[in-house]
C-alpha positions as CSV (number, residue, x, y, z in Angstrom):
1,X,37.6,8.8,-97.6
2,X,40.1,8.5,-94.7
3,X,37.6,10.3,-92.4
4,X,35.1,7.6,-92.7
5,X,35.2,4.9,-89.9
6,X,34.2,1.6,-90.5
7,X,31.6,0.2,-88.1
8,X,30.6,-3.6,-88.3
9,X,27.0,-4.3,-88.9
10,X,24.9,-5.1,-85.8
11,X,27.3,-2.7,-83.7
12,X,24.9,0.3,-83.8
13,X,24.1,1.4,-80.4
14,X,20.5,2.2,-79.2
15,X,20.5,5.1,-76.8
16,X,17.3,3.6,-74.8
17,X,19.2,0.5,-74.4
18,X,22.4,2.0,-73.1
19,X,20.4,4.1,-70.6
20,X,18.7,0.9,-69.3
21,X,22.0,-1.0,-69.2
22,X,23.9,1.8,-67.3
23,X,24.8,1.0,-63.6
24,X,23.2,4.4,-62.5
25,X,19.7,3.3,-63.9
26,X,19.8,-0.3,-62.5
27,X,20.6,1.1,-58.9
28,X,17.9,3.7,-58.9
29,X,15.2,1.1,-59.8
30,X,16.2,-1.7,-57.5
31,X,16.5,0.7,-54.5
32,X,12.9,1.9,-54.4
33,X,11.5,-1.8,-53.9
34,X,14.0,-2.7,-51.1
35,X,13.3,0.6,-49.3
36,X,9.4,-0.2,-49.4
37,X,10.0,-3.8,-48.4
38,X,12.0,-2.5,-45.3
39,X,9.2,-0.1,-44.4
40,X,6.6,-2.7,-44.6
41,X,8.7,-5.1,-42.5
42,X,9.0,-2.1,-39.9
43,X,5.2,-1.7,-39.9
44,X,4.7,-5.2,-39.4
45,X,6.9,-5.4,-36.5
46,X,5.3,-2.5,-35.1
47,X,1.8,-3.9,-35.6
48,X,2.8,-7.3,-33.9
49,X,4.2,-5.2,-31.0
50,X,0.9,-3.0,-30.6
51,X,-1.1,-6.4,-30.7
52,X,1.1,-8.1,-28.1
53,X,0.7,-5.1,-25.8
54,X,-3.1,-4.8,-26.3
55,X,-3.4,-8.6,-25.7
56,X,-1.2,-8.1,-22.2
57,X,-3.3,-5.2,-21.2
58,X,-6.5,-7.1,-22.0
59,X,-5.2,-9.9,-19.8
60,X,-4.2,-7.7,-17.2
61,X,-7.6,-6.0,-17.0
62,X,-9.4,-9.4,-17.0
63,X,-7.1,-10.5,-14.2
64,X,-7.8,-7.4,-12.2
65,X,-11.5,-7.8,-12.6
66,X,-11.5,-11.3,-11.5
67,X,-9.5,-10.2,-8.3
68,X,-11.8,-7.3,-7.7
69,X,-14.8,-9.7,-7.9
70,X,-13.0,-12.3,-5.5
71,X,-12.2,-9.5,-3.1
72,X,-15.8,-8.3,-3.2
73,X,-17.3,-11.7,-2.4
74,X,-14.7,-12.2,0.2
75,X,-15.6,-8.9,1.9
76,X,-19.4,-9.6,1.8
77,X,-18.6,-13.0,3.6
78,X,-16.5,-11.1,6.2
79,X,-19.2,-8.7,6.8
80,X,-21.6,-11.6,7.2
81,X,-19.5,-13.6,9.5
82,X,-19.1,-10.5,11.6
83,X,-22.9,-9.9,12.0
84,X,-23.4,-13.7,12.7
85,X,-20.7,-13.6,15.3
86,X,-22.5,-10.8,17.1
87,X,-25.6,-13.0,17.2
88,X,-24.1,-16.1,18.3
89,X,-24.4,-15.3,22.1
90,X,-28.2,-14.7,21.6
91,X,-28.5,-18.1,20.1
92,X,-26.5,-19.5,22.9
93,X,-28.8,-17.9,25.3
94,X,-31.8,-19.1,23.5
95,X,-30.5,-22.7,23.7
96,X,-29.7,-22.6,27.4
97,X,-33.2,-21.2,28.0
98,X,-35.0,-24.1,26.2
99,X,-32.6,-26.6,27.9
100,X,-33.6,-25.3,31.2
101,X,-37.4,-25.1,30.5
102,X,-38.1,-28.7,31.5
103,X,-35.9,-28.4,34.7
104,X,-37.6,-25.2,35.8
105,X,-41.1,-26.6,35.4
106,X,-40.2,-29.5,37.5
107,X,-38.7,-27.1,40.1
108,X,-42.0,-25.0,40.3
109,X,-40.5,-22.1,38.5
110,X,-43.1,-19.2,37.8
111,X,-43.9,-17.4,34.6
112,X,-42.3,-14.3,36.2
113,X,-38.7,-16.2,35.9
114,X,-39.6,-16.8,32.1
115,X,-40.7,-13.1,31.5
116,X,-37.5,-12.0,33.1
117,X,-35.4,-14.5,30.7
118,X,-37.3,-13.2,27.6
119,X,-36.5,-9.5,28.9
120,X,-32.8,-10.5,29.0
121,X,-33.0,-12.1,25.6
122,X,-34.9,-9.0,24.2
123,X,-32.1,-6.5,25.6
124,X,-29.2,-8.7,24.3
125,X,-30.9,-8.7,20.7
126,X,-31.2,-5.0,20.8
127,X,-27.8,-4.5,22.3
128,X,-26.5,-6.2,19.1
129,X,-28.6,-4.1,17.0
130,X,-27.3,-1.1,18.4
131,X,-23.6,-2.1,17.9
132,X,-24.2,-2.9,14.1
133,X,-26.3,0.2,13.6
134,X,-29.7,-1.0,13.5
135,X,-32.4,1.2,15.3
136,X,-36.2,0.9,15.6
137,X,-38.5,3.4,13.8
138,X,-40.3,5.7,15.8
139,X,-44.1,5.0,15.2
140,X,-46.5,5.1,17.9
141,X,-47.9,8.7,18.6
142,X,-46.1,9.9,15.5
143,X,-47.7,11.4,12.4
144,X,-48.2,8.7,10.0
145,X,-45.0,9.0,7.3
146,X,-45.4,6.5,4.3
147,X,-41.5,6.6,4.0
148,X,-41.2,4.8,7.3
149,X,-44.8,3.4,8.2
150,X,-47.0,0.8,6.3
151,X,-50.6,1.5,7.4
152,X,-52.4,-2.0,7.6
153,X,-55.5,-0.5,9.6
154,X,-57.4,2.7,10.0
155,X,-59.7,3.4,13.0
156,X,-61.7,6.2,14.0
157,X,-60.2,7.9,17.1
158,X,-61.3,11.1,18.7
159,X,-58.4,11.1,21.2
160,X,-55.7,11.5,18.4
161,X,-55.1,13.8,15.4
162,X,-56.0,12.4,11.9
163,X,-53.2,10.4,10.4
164,X,-51.5,9.7,13.8
165,X,-50.3,6.2,14.4
166,X,-52.1,4.8,17.4
167,X,-50.6,1.4,17.5
168,X,-47.4,-0.2,16.3
169,X,-48.2,-3.7,15.2
170,X,-44.8,-4.8,13.7
171,X,-41.8,-2.6,14.7
172,X,-39.7,-1.3,11.6
173,X,-36.0,-0.7,11.6
174,X,-33.5,1.5,10.2
175,X,-30.0,0.3,9.3
176,X,-27.5,2.9,9.4
177,X,-29.9,5.6,8.4
178,X,-31.6,3.7,5.7
179,X,-35.0,1.8,6.0
180,X,-34.5,-1.8,6.7
181,X,-38.2,-2.5,7.2
182,X,-41.1,-0.2,7.6
183,X,-43.3,-0.3,10.7
184,X,-46.8,-1.9,10.1
185,X,-49.0,0.6,12.1
186,X,-52.7,1.4,12.8
187,X,-53.6,5.0,11.9
188,X,-56.2,7.3,13.3
189,X,-59.0,8.9,11.5
190,X,-61.6,11.5,12.4
191,X,-64.9,10.0,13.6
192,X,-67.7,10.7,11.2
193,X,-70.4,13.1,12.3
194,X,-73.3,11.3,13.9
195,X,-75.6,11.9,10.9
196,X,-73.3,10.3,8.6
197,X,-72.7,7.5,10.8
198,X,-76.3,6.9,11.3
199,X,-76.8,6.7,7.4
């Protein structure tokens, strides 16, 4: 019949094959992996930048820590130097006193001259203490205070109240309000009644 159209063998078309080979289908499938790869590359770049920033901050912090330690050490050295400078005149006075000892004995100097020299040295030392904030702990005649006093002896004493410091054996000192060294003291106790004392 005239309406029949001749188709050569092997020319039949498969609808699935046509869909797979169409330009629209190929563009959709290849676009998705390209987009994912672009996003992955962007994330890798961002991660690298974050790591770089972290390493820079860590290095800056380490440098800051080292600088602070160095400055702290230098400040401590400066404080020690300032303190030592205060005591150098006292050391000089001690040197002069020792050098003049032999000459003074030859010239018949009395002990009173040396007593006066020691008084001057003592005053000079305590002047330095006052300038740097060191003050003696009040002890003799004061109530015993374990925060500032160290009792090294107790003795019966009827003239003082119990637990009163009767003798300052080694002076204690405060440095800017904080205890530098406690005073070593002798503390009064009440005398025992005669009956107990005789036993």
